[in-house]
C-alpha positions in Angstrom: 0.0 0.3 0.0 1.3 3.6 -1.1 2.3 5.8 1.8 -0.3 8.2 1.8 -0.3 9.7 5.3 3.2 11.4 6.9 3.3 12.0 10.8 5.1 14.5 12.6 5.0 15.5 16.4 7.4 15.0 19.5 10.3 12.2 18.0 8.3 11.6 15.3 8.9 13.1 11.9 8.1 11.1 8.6 9.1 13.8 6.2 11.3 16.8 6.1 11.7 20.2 3.9 12.7 18.6 0.9 9.4 16.7 0.4 7.5 20.1 -0.6 6.1 18.2 -3.8 4.8 15.4 -1.7 3.8 17.1 1.5 3.4 20.6 0.5 5.2 23.7 1.6 3.4 23.4 5.2 3.6 19.7 5.8 7.2 19.5 4.9 8.3 22.4 7.3 5.9 21.1 10.0 7.7 17.9 9.7 11.2 19.6 9.7 10.5 21.8 12.9 9.9 18.4 14.7 13.0 17.0 13.7 15.1 19.9 15.1 13.0 19.7 18.3 11.0 22.9 17.9 7.4 23.1 19.8 5.0 22.0 17.2 1.5 20.5 18.1 1.6 16.9 16.5 -0.4 16.1 13.6 0.0 14.4 10.2 0.0 15.4 6.6 -2.0 13.8 3.7 0.1 13.9 0.5 -0.4 15.6 -2.5 -1.0 12.5 -4.7 -4.3 11.8 -2.6 -5.6 15.3 -3.7 -4.9 14.6 -7.3 -6.5 11.4 -6.8 -9.5 13.0 -5.2 -9.8 15.6 -8.2 -9.4 13.0 -10.9 -12.2 10.4 -9.5 -14.9 12.5 -8.7 -14.4 12.9 -5.0 -13.3 9.7 -4.1 -10.3 8.8 -1.5 -7.7 6.7 -2.9 -7.4 2.9 -1.4 -6.0 2.9 2.0 -6.4 6.6 3.0 -8.9 6.1 5.3 -7.3 3.6 7.1 -4.1 5.4 7.1 -6.0 8.8 8.4 -7.3 6.9 11.2 -3.9 5.6 12.1 -2.8 9.3 11.7 -5.6 10.3 14.1 -4.7 7.7 16.9 -1.0 9.1 16.6 -2.0 12.6 17.3 -4.4 11.5 20.3 -1.5 9.2 22.0 0.9 12.3 21.7 -1.9 14.8 23.4 -3.1 12.2 25.8 -6.7 12.6 24.6 -9.2 10.8 22.4 -10.8 11.7 19.3 -14.6 11.8 19.9 -14.0 11.2 23.7 -16.7 13.2 25.5 -14.5 13.4 28.7 -11.2 14.1 27.2 -11.8 15.4 23.5 -8.8 15.8 20.9 -9.5 18.5 18.6 -7.7 19.5 15.6 -7.2 21.6 12.5 -7.6 20.7 8.8 -5.5 23.2 6.7 -4.3 23.1 3.1 -0.7 23.4 2.0 0.6 23.3 -1.7 4.3 23.1 -2.7 4.2 26.6 -3.2 2.5 29.1 -0.8 -0.4 30.6 -1.6 -1.4 32.5 1.4 -5.4 32.2 2.0 -6.3 30.6 -1.2 -7.5 27.3 0.2 -9.4 26.0 3.0 -9.1 25.7 6.3 -11.1 24.5 9.6 -10.4 24.9 13.2 -11.6 23.3 16.4 -12.6 20.0 14.4 -13.8 17.1 16.7 -16.4 19.5 19.1 -20.1 18.3 19.5 -22.8 18.9 22.3 -21.1 16.3 24.4 -17.2 17.3 24.0 -17.9 21.0 24.5 -18.8 20.1 27.9 -15.9 17.9 28.4 -13.7 20.5 27.1 -15.3 23.1 29.6 -14.7 20.7 32.8 -11.0 19.9 31.6 -10.0 23.5 31.0 -12.2 24.7 33.9 -13.6 27.5 31.3 -16.7 27.2 29.8 -16.6 30.6 27.9 -13.4 29.5 26.1 -15.1 25.7 25.4 -18.2 27.5 23.7 -16.1 30.1 22.1 -14.2 27.3 20.2 -17.6 25.4 19.5 -19.2 28.5 17.7 -16.3 29.1 15.8 -16.3 25.5 14.4 -19.7 25.7 13.4 -19.3 28.8 11.5 -15.8 27.5 9.9 -17.4 24.4 9.1 -20.5 25.6 7.9 -18.8 28.2 5.7 -16.1 26.2 4.4 -17.3 22.7 4.1 -20.9 22.9 3.6 -21.1 26.5 1.8 -23.4 28.1 4.3 -22.0 31.6 4.1 -20.4 33.3 6.9 -22.4 36.5 7.0 -25.3 34.4 8.2 -23.2 33.4 11.4 -22.0 36.8 11.5 -25.5 38.4 11.6 -26.2 36.2 14.4 -23.5 37.1 16.6 -23.8 41.0 15.9 -27.4 40.6 16.8 -26.9 38.7 20.2 -24.4 41.7 21.2 -26.7 44.3 20.2 -29.2 42.2 22.6 -26.7 42.1 25.3 -25.5 45.6 25.1 -22.0 44.8 24.2 -19.5 46.0 21.8 -16.9 43.2 21.2 -17.2 39.8 20.9 -15.0 38.9 24.0 -17.8 40.6 26.0 -20.1 37.9 25.7 -20.4 35.6 28.6 -20.2 31.8 28.5 -24.2 31.6 28.9 -24.2 34.1 25.7 -21.9 31.6 23.7 -24.0 28.5 24.6 -27.0 30.4 23.0 -25.2 31.7 20.2 -24.2 28.0 19.5 -27.9 27.0 19.4 -28.6 29.8 17.0 -25.6 29.0 15.0 -26.8 25.0 14.7 -30.1 26.2 13.6 -28.7 28.5 10.9 -26.6 25.5 9.8 -29.7 23.1 9.4 -31.9 25.7 7.5 -29.1 26.2 5.2 -27.5 22.8 5.0 -30.9 20.9 5.1 -29.4 18.6 8.0 -28.4 18.7 11.3 -24.7 19.9 12.2 -22.6 16.5 12.5 -21.7 15.3 15.9 -19.6 12.5 14.6 -16.0 13.8 14.7 -14.6 11.3 11.8 -17.6 12.6 9.7 -16.5 15.9 10.3 -13.0 15.5 9.7 -13.8 13.3 6.4 -16.1 16.1 5.1 -13.3 18.8 6.0 -10.5 17.0 4.0 -12.7 16.8 1.2 -13.5 20.7 1.3 -9.8 21.3 1.2 -9.1 18.8 -1.6 -11.9 20.7 -3.4 -10.6 24.0 -2.8 -7.7 23.4 -5.0 -9.8 23.6 -8.0 -11.9 26.3 -6.4 -12.0 29.7 -8.5 -10.0 31.6 -6.1 -7.2 29.3 -5.7 -6.9 28.7 -9.8 -7.1 32.6 -10.4 -4.0 32.9 -7.7 -2.0 30.2 -9.7 -2.9 31.9 -13.1 -1.7 35.4 -11.7 1.4 34.0 -9.9 2.0 31.8 -12.9 2.0 28.7 -10.6 2.2 25.5 -12.7 3.0 22.0 -12.5 1.8 21.1 -9.1 -0.6 18.2 -9.0 -2.7 19.5 -5.8 -2.7 20.7 -2.5 -1.5 18.5 0.6 -3.8 18.5 3.7 -2.4 19.0 7.3 -4.2 17.7 10.3 -3.0 19.0 13.7 -3.8 19.1 17.2 -5.5 22.4 18.3 -3.5 24.8 20.7 -5.5 27.3 21.7 -4.5 31.4 22.0 -8.0 32.2 23.3 -8.2 30.5 26.6 -7.7 33.8 28.7 -5.2 36.4 29.4 -2.2 34.0 29.5 -2.8 33.0 26.2 -2.8 34.6 22.7 -1.9 34.3 19.1 0.2 35.9 16.4 2.0 36.0 12.9 5.6 37.5 12.5 8.3 37.9 9.9 11.9 37.3 11.2 12.7 40.4 9.2 11.0 43.8 7.9 9.2 42.2 4.9 8.4 45.7 3.4 11.9 47.3 4.0 14.2 44.2 4.9 15.3 45.7 8.6 16.6 43.0 10.7 14.0 43.3 13.3 11.1 41.1 14.1 8.0 42.4 12.4 4.4 41.1 13.2 1.4 41.1 15.2 -0.3 39.4 18.1 -3.6 39.3 19.9 -4.1 38.2 23.7 -7.0 35.8 24.2 -7.6 35.1 20.3 -7.4 32.2 17.6 -5.1 32.8 14.6 -7.8 33.8 12.2 -8.8 37.0 14.3 -5.0 37.9 13.6 -5.2 37.7 9.8 -8.7 38.6 9.3 -8.7 41.9 11.0 -11.5 41.2 13.2 -9.6 42.8 16.1 -6.9 45.2 15.9 -3.6 43.4 16.8 -0.7 44.9 18.9 2.8 45.4 17.7 4.8 41.9 18.6 7.1 43.9 20.3 4.4 44.1 23.2 4.3 40.6 23.2 7.5 41.1 25.8 5.6 42.6 28.5 2.5 40.5 28.0 4.2 36.9 27.8 7.9 37.6 28.6 9.1 34.0 29.0 7.4 33.0 25.7 8.6 35.8 24.0 11.9 35.0 25.3 11.6 31.7 23.8 9.8 32.8 20.3 12.9 35.0 19.6 15.3 32.0 20.2 13.0 30.1 17.8 13.2 32.8 15.3 17.0 32.9 15.2 16.9 29.1 15.0 14.4 29.1 12.0 16.3 31.7 10.0 19.4 30.2 10.6 18.1 26.6 9.7 16.6 27.9 6.3 19.1 30.3 5.6 16.4 32.6 4.6 13.6 35.1 6.3 10.9 33.2 7.6 7.0 33.6 8.2 5.9 32.2 11.3 2.5 31.5 12.7 2.6 30.8 16.6 0.0 30.5 19.5 0.8 30.9 23.1 -1.5 28.4 25.1 -1.7 29.5 29.3 2.2 30.8 28.7 3.4 27.7 26.8 4.6 28.3 22.9 3.8 26.7 20.0 5.1 27.2 16.3 2.3 26.2 13.9 4.0 27.0 10.5 7.2 28.5 9.0 7.9 29.5 5.5 10.0 31.6 3.6 8.5 35.1 4.2 7.1 36.7 0.8 8.8 40.3 0.7 9.0 43.3 -1.4 11.6 43.8 -3.9 13.5 46.3 -1.7 13.4 44.1 1.3 14.2 40.9 -0.8 17.4 42.6 -1.8 18.7 44.0 1.4 17.8 40.8 3.3 20.0 39.3 0.7 23.0 41.6 1.2 22.5 41.3 4.9 22.6 37.5 5.1 25.5 37.6 3.1 27.4 39.9 5.6 26.2 38.2 8.4 27.7 35.0 7.0 24.4 33.3 7.4 24.4 32.5 3.5 27.1 32.4 0.4 26.9 35.2 -2.2 26.0 32.3 -4.8 23.0 31.2 -2.6 21.8 34.8 -2.1 22.1 35.3 -5.9 20.2 31.7 -6.8 17.6 31.7 -3.9 16.8 35.0 -2.1 15.5 37.3 -4.7 13.3 36.7 -7.5 13.2 38.2 -10.8 9.9 39.5 -10.1 11.3 41.0 -7.0 13.5 43.4 -9.0 10.5 44.3 -11.4 9.0 45.9 -8.2 12.0 48.1 -7.6 11.5 49.6 -11.0 7.9 50.9 -10.5 7.3 54.7 -10.3 7.1 56.8 -7.0 5.7 60.0 -6.1 7.5 62.9 -7.8 7.0 65.4 -4.7 6.6 63.5 -1.7 5.8 67.1 0.3 3.7 68.8 -2.1 0.6 66.9 -1.5 0.5 67.3 2.3 -2.7 69.3 2.1 -4.6 66.7 -0.1 -4.1 64.0 2.5 -7.3 62.8 3.4 -6.5 59.7 5.7 -3.8 57.8 7.0 -4.0 54.0 7.6 -1.2 51.4 7.9 1.6 51.4 5.5 1.1 47.7 4.5 2.9 47.7 1.2 5.3 50.3 0.3 5.3 52.4 -3.5 3.1 54.7 -4.8 -0.3 54.4 -6.6 -2.7 56.2 -8.4 -5.7 55.4 -10.1 -9.8 55.8 -10.0 -11.6 54.2 -7.2 -13.6 51.0 -7.5 -15.2 49.2 -4.6 -15.2 45.8 -5.9 -12.8 42.9 -7.4 -14.8 42.6 -10.8 -15.3 46.4 -11.2 -11.2 46.5 -11.1 -11.0 43.6 -13.4 -13.6 45.2 -16.0 -11.7 48.7 -15.6 -8.0 47.0 -16.2 -9.6 45.3 -19.4 -10.7 49.0 -20.5 -7.3 50.4 -20.2 -8.1 52.0 -16.7 -5.8 52.5 -13.9 -8.0 52.0 -10.7 -7.1 51.6 -6.8 -9.2 49.0 -5.1 -10.8 50.0 -2.2 -12.4 47.5 0.2 -13.4 47.2 4.1 -11.1 44.1 3.7 -10.1 42.0 1.3 -10.7 38.0 1.0 -9.3 35.5 -1.3 -12.1 36.1 -3.8 -10.8 39.5 -4.2 -7.4 38.3 -5.7 -8.6 38.9 -9.4 -9.3 42.4 -8.7 -6.2 43.0 -6.6 -3.9 41.9 -9.2 -5.7 44.2 -11.7 -5.5 47.5 -9.5 -2.5 49.8 -9.1 -3.3 49.9 -5.5 -5.2 48.3 -2.3 -6.9 50.4 0.3 -8.8 48.7 2.9 -10.4 50.3 6.2 -10.0 47.2 8.5 -7.2 44.8 8.9 -3.5 44.9 10.3 0.0 44.6 8.6 -0.3 40.9 8.2 -3.9 41.0 7.0 -4.8 39.1 3.6 -4.5 42.6 1.6 -1.1 43.2 3.1 0.4 39.9 2.8 -0.7 39.5 -0.9 0.2 43.0 -2.2 3.7 43.0 -0.5 4.2 39.7 -2.2 3.0 41.2 -5.6 4.7 44.7 -5.0 1.7 46.6 -5.1 1.2 49.5 -2.9 -1.2 49.1 0.0 -2.6 50.9 2.8 -4.7 49.0 5.0 -6.6 49.3 8.4 -7.3 53.0 7.5 -10.3 53.2 10.0 -10.7 56.9 9.1 -12.7 56.0 6.0 -16.3 54.9 6.1 -17.1 52.6 3.0 -20.7 52.2 1.9 -20.5 49.5 -0.9 -24.5 50.4 -1.6 -23.8 54.0 -2.9 -20.2 52.9 -4.4 -18.4 55.8 -1.9 -16.4 56.4 1.1 -16.5 59.5 3.3 -13.3 60.6 5.5 -14.5 63.6 7.5 -16.2 66.1 5.3 -14.7 64.2 2.2 -16.9 62.0 0.2 -15.0 60.0 -2.5 -17.3 58.3 -5.1 -16.5 55.2 -7.7 -14.4 56.7 -10.6 -12.6 59.6 -8.3 -9.0 59.7 -8.5 -7.0 59.0 -5.5 -3.2 58.5 -4.9 -1.7 55.8 -2.2 1.5 56.1 -0.3 2.2 52.5 0.5 5.3 53.3 2.1 3.7 56.0 4.6 -0.1 54.8 4.9 -1.3 58.3 3.3 -4.4 58.2 1.2 -4.2 61.6 -1.0 -7.0 63.0 -3.0 -6.6 63.3 -6.8 -4.1 62.2 -8.8 -0.6 62.8 -8.1 2.9 62.7 -10.8 4.9 59.7 -10.7 8.7 59.3 -11.7 10.9 56.3 -11.9 13.1 55.1 -9.2 16.6 55.3 -8.5 18.5 52.0 -7.8 21.8 52.5 -5.5 23.3 50.5 -2.7 22.5 47.3 -2.1 20.8 46.8 -5.5 24.0 47.7 -7.0 25.8 45.6 -4.7 23.4 42.7 -5.3 23.6 43.1 -8.9 27.3 43.2 -9.0 27.1 39.3 -7.7 24.5 38.8 -10.2 26.9 39.5 -13.0 29.4 37.5 -11.4 27.3 34.0 -12.0 26.2 35.2 -15.5 27.4 34.0 -18.7 24.8 35.0 -21.2 24.9 38.7 -22.1 22.0 41.3 -21.6 21.0 44.0 -24.2 18.2 46.5 -24.6 15.6 47.4 -26.9 16.1 50.8 -27.4 15.1 53.6 -30.1 16.4 56.7 -28.8 19.8 58.1 -26.7 17.7 58.5 -23.9 16.3 54.8 -23.5 19.9 53.8 -24.4 21.2 55.7 -21.5 18.4 54.2 -19.3 19.5 51.0 -20.2 22.7 51.3 -19.7 22.2 52.5 -16.1 20.0 49.3 -15.4 23.1 47.3 -16.8 22.4 46.7 -20.6 25.4 45.7 -22.5 24.3 46.8 -25.8 21.5 47.4 -27.7 19.8 44.0 -29.2 17.0 45.8 -31.1 16.9 49.6 -32.4 13.7 49.8 -34.4 14.3 52.4 -37.0 10.7 52.9 -37.9 10.1 54.3 -34.4 12.3 57.3 -35.3 10.0 58.1 -38.4 6.8 59.3 -36.5 8.2 62.5 -35.1 7.7 66.0 -36.2 8.9 67.0 -39.8 10.1 63.3 -40.2 6.7 61.7 -40.7 6.1 64.2 -43.5 9.1 63.0 -45.4 8.2 59.5 -44.8 4.8 60.3 -46.4 6.3 62.5 -49.1 8.4 59.1 -50.2 5.2 56.9 -50.0 3.4 59.3 -52.3 6.3 59.7 -54.6 5.6 58.6 -58.2 8.9 57.0 -59.1 12.4 56.1 -58.0 13.7 59.4 -58.5 11.3 61.3 -56.5 11.5 58.6 -53.7 15.3 58.9 -53.6 14.7 63.0 -53.3 12.3 62.3 -50.3 14.7 60.0 -48.6 17.4 62.4 -49.1 15.5 64.7 -46.9 15.0 61.8 -44.1 18.7 60.8 -44.2 19.9 63.6 -41.7 17.5 62.6 -39.2 18.1 58.8 -39.0 21.8 59.7 -39.2 21.5 62.4 -36.3 19.6 59.4 -34.2 22.3 56.9 -34.7 24.8 59.4 -33.6 23.0 59.8 -30.3 22.7 56.2 -30.0 26.0 55.3 -30.8 27.7 57.8 -28.6 25.5 56.7 -25.5 26.3 53.1 -26.3 30.1 53.8 -26.7 32.2 50.6 -27.1 28.9 48.6 -26.8 27.3 46.8 -29.8 23.9 48.3 -31.5 21.9 45.9 -33.3 20.0 48.2 -35.9 17.1 46.7 -37.8 16.0 48.0 -40.9 12.5 49.1 -41.8 10.0 46.9 -40.9 6.0 47.6 -40.6 4.2 48.1 -43.7 4.0 51.7 -45.3 0.5 52.1 -44.6 1.2 52.4 -41.0 2.9 55.9 -41.7 -0.4 56.8 -43.5 -3.4 58.6 -41.9 -6.9 57.1 -41.4 -9.4 59.7 -40.7 -10.8 62.0 -43.3 -9.3 65.3 -41.4 -6.1 63.8 -41.1 -5.9 62.6 -44.8 -6.9 66.1 -45.8 -4.1 67.8 -43.6 -1.8 65.6 -45.3 -2.9 66.4 -48.6 -2.3 70.2 -47.9 1.1 69.5 -46.4 2.0 67.5 -49.4 0.4 69.9 -51.8 -1.7 67.0 -53.3 -5.6 66.6 -53.4 -7.3 64.7 -51.0 -8.1 61.8 -53.7 -4.4 61.1 -54.2 -4.0 60.5 -50.6 -6.9 58.5 -50.4 -5.9 56.4 -53.2 -2.9 55.7 -51.9 -4.2 54.6 -48.5 -6.6 52.4 -50.5 -3.6 50.9 -52.6 -1.4 50.0 -49.5 -4.4 48.8 -47.6 -3.8 44.7 -46.9 -6.2 42.4 -45.9 -3.5 40.7 -43.6 -0.9 43.5 -43.4 1.5 41.4 -41.1 1.8 38.8 -43.6 2.2 41.5 -46.4 4.4 44.1 -47.7 6.9 44.5 -45.0 10.1 43.6 -43.7 12.8 43.0 -46.2 10.2 42.9 -48.7 10.1 46.6 -48.7 13.8 46.6 -49.3 13.7 44.3 -52.1 10.8 46.5 -53.9 12.4 49.8 -52.9 16.2 49.1 -52.3 16.6 52.7 -51.9 15.0 52.5 -48.6 17.6 49.9 -47.5 20.5 52.1 -49.0 19.2 55.4 -47.2 19.3 53.5 -43.8 22.8 51.9 -44.3 24.1 55.1 -45.4 22.9 56.6 -42.1 24.2 53.9 -40.0 27.6 53.6 -41.9 28.1 57.8 -42.0 27.3 57.8 -38.3 29.5 55.4 -37.4 32.3 56.7 -39.4 32.1 60.0 -38.2 32.2 59.0 -34.4 35.0 56.7 -34.8 37.1 59.3 -36.4 36.1 61.5 -33.1 37.6 58.8 -30.8 34.3 56.9 -30.1 34.2 53.3 -30.4 31.0 52.3 -32.4 30.1 48.6 -33.2 27.4 48.7 -35.4 25.2 45.5 -36.3 22.6 45.8 -39.4 19.8 43.6 -39.3 17.6 42.6 -42.0 14.1 41.6 -40.9 11.4 39.1 -42.0 13.4 36.9 -44.1 12.2 33.6 -45.3 14.6 32.4 -47.8 18.5 32.9 -47.8 17.8 34.8 -51.4 16.1 37.5 -49.6 18.9 38.2 -47.1 21.7 37.9 -49.9 19.7 40.4 -51.9 19.8 42.9 -48.7 23.2 42.1 -47.9 24.4 43.2 -51.2 22.6 46.5 -50.9 24.2 47.1 -47.6 27.7 45.8 -48.6 27.6 48.0 -51.6 26.3 51.4 -49.9 28.9 50.7 -47.2 31.9 50.4 -49.4 30.4 54.0 -51.1 30.3 55.5 -47.9 33.7 54.4 -47.0 35.2 55.5 -50.0 33.8 58.9 -49.9 34.7 59.2 -46.1 38.0 57.8 -46.8 37.6 55.6 -43.5 36.4 52.2 -42.4 34.5 50.7 -39.5 34.0 47.2 -38.6 30.2 46.1 -38.9 27.9 43.0 -39.1 25.4 42.1 -41.2 22.8 39.7 -39.8 19.2 38.8 -39.7 16.0 38.3 -37.6 14.7 34.9 -37.5 10.9 35.3 -37.0 9.4 33.4 -39.8 9.4 29.4 -39.2 10.8 28.8 -42.9 13.8 30.7 -41.5 14.2 28.9 -38.5 13.8 25.6 -40.5 16.6 26.7 -43.3 18.8 28.1 -40.7 22.1 26.3 -41.7 21.9 27.8 -45.2 21.1 31.3 -43.8 23.9 31.2 -41.7 26.3 31.0 -44.2 25.7 34.3 -45.5 24.3 36.2 -42.0 27.0 37.1 -39.6 24.2 36.7 -36.6 20.8 35.8 -35.8 18.5 37.4 -33.4 15.1 35.6 -32.8 12.1 38.3 -33.2 10.1 36.0 -31.0 6.8 38.2 -31.2 6.5 37.5 -34.9 7.5 33.9 -34.7 4.9 33.1 -32.0 2.3 35.1 -34.1 3.2 32.9 -37.2 4.0 29.7 -35.4 0.6 29.6 -33.8 -1.5 31.8 -36.4 -2.6 34.1 -33.7 -2.7 37.6 -34.5 -1.1 39.1 -31.6 -3.0 42.3 -32.1 -6.3 40.3 -31.8 -5.6 37.4 -29.6 -6.1 39.3 -26.3 -9.9 38.6 -27.0 -9.7 35.0 -26.5 -6.1 34.3 -24.6 -7.4 34.7 -21.2 -10.0 32.1 -21.6 -7.1 29.7 -23.2 -4.9 30.1 -20.3 -7.9 30.0 -17.6 -9.2 26.6 -19.3 -5.6 25.2 -19.5 -5.8 25.1 -23.2 -2.4 27.1 -22.6 -0.2 27.3 -19.6 0.9 31.2 -20.6 0.1 33.9 -22.8 2.7 32.7 -25.4 3.4 36.3 -26.2 4.4 37.0 -22.7 5.9 33.9 -22.0 7.6 31.9 -24.8 5.9 28.7 -25.9 9.0 26.3 -25.3 7.3 23.1 -26.4 6.5 24.9 -30.0 8.0 27.9 -30.7 10.8 27.0 -28.4 11.6 24.2 -30.8 12.2 26.3 -33.8 14.1 28.6 -31.6 16.5 25.6 -30.7 16.3 24.4 -34.5 17.4 27.9 -35.4 20.1 28.1 -33.3 21.5 24.6 -33.6 21.0 24.7 -37.6 22.8 28.0 -37.8 25.8 27.1 -35.7 26.2 24.3 -38.2 26.2 26.7 -41.0 28.6 29.1 -39.5 30.7 27.9 -36.3 30.3 30.3 -33.5 27.5 32.1 -34.8 26.2 34.7 -32.3 22.8 34.3 -31.5 20.5 36.3 -29.5 16.7 37.2 -28.9 15.1 40.6 -29.0 11.3 39.9 -28.7 9.9 41.2 -25.1 10.4 37.3 -24.1 13.6 38.7 -23.6 13.1 40.1 -20.1 10.9 37.0 -19.2 12.6 35.0 -16.5 11.1 31.6 -17.9 12.1 32.6 -21.2 15.8 33.8 -20.2 16.4 30.3 -18.8 15.1 28.7 -22.0 17.4 30.9 -24.0 20.4 30.1 -21.5 19.6 26.2 -22.2 19.9 26.9 -26.0 23.3 28.5 -25.6 22.1 32.1 -26.8 24.8 34.6 -26.3 22.4 37.0 -25.4 18.9 38.1 -24.7 17.5 41.6 -25.3 14.7 43.6 -23.4 13.1 46.9 -22.6 15.3 48.9 -20.5 13.3 48.2 -17.2 13.4 44.9 -17.5 17.3 44.6 -18.0 17.9 43.7 -14.5 15.2 41.0 -14.3 16.7 39.5 -17.3 20.4 39.7 -15.5 19.3 38.0 -12.8 17.1 35.5 -14.6 20.3 34.9 -16.6 22.5 34.4 -13.8 20.0 32.0 -12.0 20.0 29.9 -15.4 23.3 29.3 -15.2 23.7 28.5 -11.4 20.8 26.3 -12.2 23.0 24.2 -14.4 25.5 23.4 -11.7 25.3 21.0 -8.8 
C-alpha cells in the first residue's frame, strides 16, 4: 500500500523540508521543525497525490487513505493524551491546506474540529473554562458551515452581531459563557436551515468532510485565479495538514500571532508582526480585532517571547532565509504552527540578501540563487511620487503602510469592477472594507489597494507585498458604503471613478492624481547586481530607439542594444512628413529625393544612440512595418496630409487604399520592402555607416550590427546584404575611412528557422524575433489574440499567454532548431533574442539552455533579465 499519510510530532517525523512536492510547503516544514526539536503540536499530512486522485476520481479517496487517516488520528491522540470523540477528554484538530508553493489564504481551513454537544461539555470541564469551550464550538460551527457546507459566514456574523446588540456589548470577548451557549444554538439552527440537515456530531464524519473541502478548494475559483496570476504551474494538488489544536483564546495568559523574522517591506533586521491576547489565529489575519505590535508581547508574555525570539533565530539560520511564522501561546506555553520563507517586497528581498551574506548566514552564490526573484527586481523599477511633500494638504486619511510604493488610480469598490476597468485600459485603486481570497483577481488588476480594516499581516497586506503592489490597510478613518459606491472621510466624500493616490510607504491616502517618477537604484541594489553579473554567462542587451532609452538601459546594466527599431524614429515632427512624401512619390527619383530629406534625421538619431552606447554593440533593424502604418486614417488627417504634400485628398485616399492589405502582418513589410524599394535600404545603411564613421573619427568606439528583418529565404537575405555592403563601401570611399560592422538577420518566420543552416552561411548573426515567430507559429494575430487568450489560459488550453512567456514546446523548438542549424552553417554564430520574451524569466532560462549569446529586452526589464540569466546558469551547476 502506498504511503499517503506522514506523521509529525515529538520525536516523530516521517518527512522533511525536501518533500514539498509530496507534503506541500506547510507539511514539509512542520515535519522539519519537529526533526530539529521545536515545539510543534503533533499531526499528520495527507499527500498531494491524494488530492490529485480526489480531483481525478470525482471526490473518491485512494485505497488505504481512510485507514491511514485513522492511524494518523490515533498518533495525534496518543501524543496529546486525549481521544478523538472522547466526550470527557476530547481531541480537537485543525484541518489546513498546504501546496508545494505558498498560496496564502487561497484554500480552505477548519479549526476546532471534533467538537459536538457532548465534547464541548468535556472541554469546559477539562479546562475549567466554559466560555473558552463554547467560543471554540461556535467558531467551529461557523468555519465548518462556511468552508465545508457552503453556509455563508455572513449568516453567522449576523447572528453574533444581533446577540451583541441584544446583550448591549460591543466586542465578541464581552459575551459570557451563557451568551455563547445561546449563540451555539442559533448557529446550529442556521446550519440546519441552510445545509438541510443537522450539524454532524460524529468527529470522523466532520474530519472526512473537511478533508474533502480542502481537496476541493484546490480547484476552487480563487485558488485557480491565484495560480494563474502568479504563473504557478506543474503542481498536482494540495496536501492536507491535520494537527492538534492549541488555543490562544483560553484567557489573558494565552494569545496568537504572526511574525516575520525581518521586516518584509524594508528588510530591516527586526521582528515584524502582530499578536492578539485571548484570540485564535484567524482573528489576526482577518483583521476582526486590531492586534498589537509583536514587540508588546515581551511585556505580556515575557517567557514565551524570549523563547519565540530564540526560535526565530533558529529557524532563520536553519532555512538560511527570512521566515514567516505563525505561533500560539496557550497558558504561557509557546507552540509554532507554521514556518515558511516569508514573502517580501523587492527592496526587502535585496536588503535581506545583502545582509544575510554580511552576517555569513548564506554565501553570495546562495543569495543570488535563492533569495531574490526576478519579480522582486521588477517591483524596484516601479514609479514613486514626484513630490512627496507637495501633496500634504490633500492627504485625507492615514492607515497602515502595509506595502510600499506609490499608486494612482480611479476608485472602484469591487474586484469585478477592477478587472473590468483594467480590461478597458483604466488604472484603478481597489477600495474594500477588507479583502478576502475571492478578491485576488481585482487586487491583481488594481494599481493599489486600500482597506478600512485589517493589520499589517492581513490578507490585503500579505498579498500586496508579495506582488509589490502599494497597499494602505486598516485605514479606519474612512467609512465605506458599497451600496452608494463611495467612502467618506470626515467632510470628504469620494465616489467610484474619483482619482486617489496611495503612499504605501507612509499609509497616506491622497485626494486626486499625483505625478509619479521612475525609481533610482543604488546601494544594496548595486551590490547585489554586481554579484548577479559574477554568475551570469549570457549577455543582456536592451531594445532601445532613442539616446534617452539607451542611457536608461545602461544605468540598468545593459551591455548593448539588441534591437533598435528604425521605424520608431519616423513618427516625430517633420520626419513623418518626409516618410509620407516618399510613400506618395510616383517614381524612384522622387522617392530618393524624399529619402535624402529623411537621411539627416536618421543619421542624427544613430549618432546619439552610438554615443550613448560607446564601445557596446548596437543592432539596428532596417524598416519593418508596412508603409500603410505611416499614413493617416481619419478624413481630417488625410486632408491635413494632402495640404502638406500639395496634393488633392483623392491622391492621398488612393494611396491609402492602394497600400491597404487584408493581412498586413503577412504582407509587404520587412525585407520585402527593401527588395521592392532598395533605395530605402540604401538610405538607412548610409545613415548607420556615416554615423559610425564620423564618430569613430572622433575617437568614439562604435560597433554597428545591421539586421535585415522578416526573411524567409536565404535569397532574400543575400539580396539585402548586397545592397548594404555596396552602400557601406561607397560611404567608406567617400569618407576615406572604414568601420567594422556585421550584417545579420532576424529569425521570425518559421521557414527561416527551418533553413537556418543555409542562411547562417551568409548571415553573421541571428536575432530571434519571437513576437512575430510566435504569431506565425500559432497562427494568432498578436493584435487580436487578447480577445481569447485569457480564456485559453484559464481553461488550461495554454499554460501561459505565448506572447508573454515563450512557448517552449512549440516556438521554442523552432528557436532551438534555428540556433543549432545556424551554428552548423557558421560555427560560433552569434545568436540572441530581441522579442519582449527576452525580459521574461522563464524564457530567459530557455535561451540560456539553448546556448544563446544574449537576450534583449526593454530597459526596465534589463535587471530582471540579468538576474534570470544568472539563476539560469546557476541552475546548471550541482
